[in-house]
N, C-alpha and C positions, 0 to 999 in steps of 0.2 A: 391488261388485268381488268377483270370484271368489277362492277360496282360493289357486288356482294363480297368479293374477296378483299377489296380495299377496306371496306367497312369492318370486316372481321379482323384484319391486321391492325387497324387503328384502335379497335376495342381492346385487343390483346395487349397492345403497347400501353394503353391507358391503365389497364388493370395491373400490369407488371410494374409500372412506375412506383406506386405507393409501397409495394412489397420491398423494393430495393431500398427505399428510404427508411422503412421500419426496421430493416435488418441491421442498419448502421448503429454502432454503440453510441449511447448518449454521453456526450462530454461537453464541458464548457470551460474555456480557459480565459484568464484575464492577466494583463500585465499590471502588477501591483507595486506601488511605491513602498519600499521598506526603509524606515529610518533607523539605521543601525547605530547603536550606542556601543562604542568599542573601548575596551580597557586594554591599553597598550603599555609596553614597558616604559614609555615616556609620558604617560598620563592619558586621560580620557580624550577620545576623539569621536566625531559623529559624521555620518555621510548618508545620503539618501540614494538608493539604487532601485530602479524598476526591476522586478523579479518576474521571470517567466518560468513556469513549470509545465513540462510536456510529458505525456505517457505514451508508450508504444507497447502493445500487447505482445507477450512472448510466452506462448504456451498458456499455462494457468496463472502466470504472473505478469507484471508490467515493468518495463524499464523506464525509470523516471530520469528526466534531464532538467536540471535547474540552471537557468542562465541569468547572469548579472549584466545589465545593460550599461551600468556605470561602475567606476571604480569605488572602492571603499577603503577607509583608513589610509595610512601612508607610512613611509619609513624615513627616519632622519638620515639614513645612509642608503646608497644605491644597493639594490639587490641583484646580484648576478644571476645568470641563467641557472635554473634549478634550485635557487635558494629559498623559494617560497612554496609551501604546500598547503592548499586549502581543503577544508571539509565543512560539512554543514549537516543540519538536521531538518527534516521536513515533518511537520506535525500533521497527524491525521485527525479528521473530524467527521461528524455525521454518523454513518452506519458502522464505521470501524474506528478504533482508537489506537493510540500509540504513536510511534515515530519511525521514520525511515532515514537511515544514515546514507549520505551521498558524499562522494569525494571526487577529486579531479587531479589531473597531472600538475606537476610543478611548472612554474613560469619558464617559457622557452626563450624569452628575450629579457634583457636587463631592464629593471624597473628603476628609473632615476630617483634620486633622493627627493623627499618632500613632494612626491607626486602621487595621485590616487593609485592604489593597487588594483589592477584589473584582475578579477577572478575568472579563471577558465570555467567552462561548463562542468558542472558536477553531476555525477550520475550514480544511481543505485537501483536496487531491485525491490519492488513491492509485491508481496504475495497476499492477496485478500484473505482475511479470516472470517469476514462477515459479508452479507449480501445487501446491496442497496446503494444509495448515493454517498460517496466518500469525498471529502474535501481535503485538499493538500495546501498547507500554508507554510511559508518560509519561517524558520525558527533560527536557532543559534548558529552562527558562522564562526569557525575557528581558523585562524591563520598562523601557521608555524613558519618562522624564518630566523635564520642565524642563531638557533638555539633558544629563541624566545617564542612565547605563545600569546597571541592577541585574540581575545574573545569578544565577539560582537553580538549583541542581543537586540532584536527589534523593539524599539521604544514607542511605536505608534499603534500597537495592536492591529497589524495589517490583516486584511481579509484574505480569503483563499485565492491562490493563483490558478487553481484547477479544481474542478469537480467532475467526478466520473462515476458512472453506474457500473458496479462490479458484482461478480458472483464469487462468494467466498467458499473456502474448502471445508469450513466447519459446519456443524449442524446445530441449529438453535432449538430443535425439538426436544422437549423434556423427556427423560428416560425414567420410567417407573421400575425400580430394581426388583419389586416383589408384586407381580400381577396377582390379583385376587380372584382368578377365574377357576382355580382348582389346584390340587396338590402337584399334578404333573407339570403344569405351567410354572409353578413356583420352583420346582426342582430345576427346570430348564433355565429360568431366570437366574437362579443361584449359580448355575453352571458358567455364566459369563464372568463370575468372580474367580473361577478356578476349576480345572478339569476334575480334581478330586471331589469337590463338593457336588458336581454334576453326577458323577458315578455313584456316590453315596446316596444322593437323593433318588436316582433312578432305581437303585437296588432296593431301597426301602419301599418304593411304590410297587415293584415287582413282588417283593416278599409279602406285602399286605394282600396283593391280588391272589397269590397262591394260597395263602392262609385262609382267605375267604372261600376259595374254591374247595379246600379240604373240609371246611366247616359245613359246607352244604352237601358234601359227598356222602 
């Protein structure tokens, strides 16, 4: 291979490198300690669990997965297989607001009495409504078991476990319902409120045009 060809290939590779890096979506994830304060049927309990939130793009939406690295709360009696059902809420911040509900399967193995309850991975779907950097923060955790409900609320104002640059489906551009550029434009604008209004407005413009033509004839 000639020196000129090797130089050209090296230059092409150097130019291609930054393009690949710039095409990757911007995301930042942290494992955040969440101090859950739980209201249980036998009184208040608390436990700290590191929380990890991940996102995988699926079409125009994202599949979120919330993982608990330590158990939270406990039960005074053993919980047999399938006895415990967890769900949670992820709070959105930054460019988008609201919450995303996530849930997971029931426990597959028995949970011994008075031992931390290990929560399975919880998942849900997030469809962006706005564009920009969105943060995802662990919020309320709900555990249903043996006909009882335990609600756990973060008591330490945890920071986001994930931040993600997204493109929303909505438009933030303001809409002027009555453009002031002329009667025909106003009739078309009114037409967005209903086909009948559009037809009436257009008929009025045509009638005025024909009347003007007769007056000059």
